[in-house]
N, C-alpha and C positions, 0 to 999 in steps of 0.2 A: 503494499499500499504505499508506503513511504517514497519508494522510487517513481510511483505514478504521480504522486502530489508533488514531487520537486520536478518532475519533467514539466507537468501542466504550469507550475508556478514559473520555471525558468523560460518555458516557450511562450507564455502569456505576456510576460515582460519584453521579450523580444519582439513579439508581434506588435505589441504597443507603440513600440520605438521604431517600427519598420527596419529592424536590423536582422541581418543573416546571423546564423550561429551555429554551434555543434555540440552535440549532446553525447557524452561517451559513458556507456554502461559497463561495468564488469560483470562479465558472466564465467564461464567455465567450459571446457570440453566435456564436463559431465551433463552438460544439457543435452548431449546428444549420445551418449554411452551410459548404458546400464550396468551398475556395479553393485554388491551385495552391502546391503546396510546403510545405503546412501539416498534412499528414497525420496525423503524431504528435501536434502541437499539438492538433488539432480531436478526434481520436480519446480523448485524455487529457481534454478538457474534457466530452467527451459521457459519458466514463465517470463523472466527477465528478457531472454531473447525474442519472446514475442511482443513484449511490450516496446522493446527497442524497435523492431521491426515495423511495427503498427504504427509507432510515433513518426519514423522515417517517412512512411507514406502519408500520413497525414499532414507533417509539417512541411514537405518537400516544396508545396505552392509557396510557403513563407520564407524560403531559402535557409530553413534550419534542417541540418543533417543529424541523424541518430546512428550511432554506430556502437559496435560491440567488441570489447576485448575479452578474448576467450583464452585465457592460458590453460596449460595443462597441468598434470600432477607435478609438483614438486616431492621428490622421494625425502621422506623424514621417518623416524622411528615411529611416530603416531599414525602413519597410513601404511604401514607394512602389509597389511590385508587387503588392500586395494590395488596392488600391483599386478 
């Protein structure tokens, strides 16, 4: 909910000033890959991807871009089971 509200507030401010802009959301490669014990995380990242894609579609007419950064897994001792 918070990313949606932030995108809405930021885009409304840009639109009211007739300014172009760029929205960058952080997602993960997990949004497209199923892994065990990661359901909530994967669903939230998939939702972020769709939110960003929808924002790009709706805001393009105002010269506002919406993009996603989706890094992969960083190997740590905390996520050994996910490799």
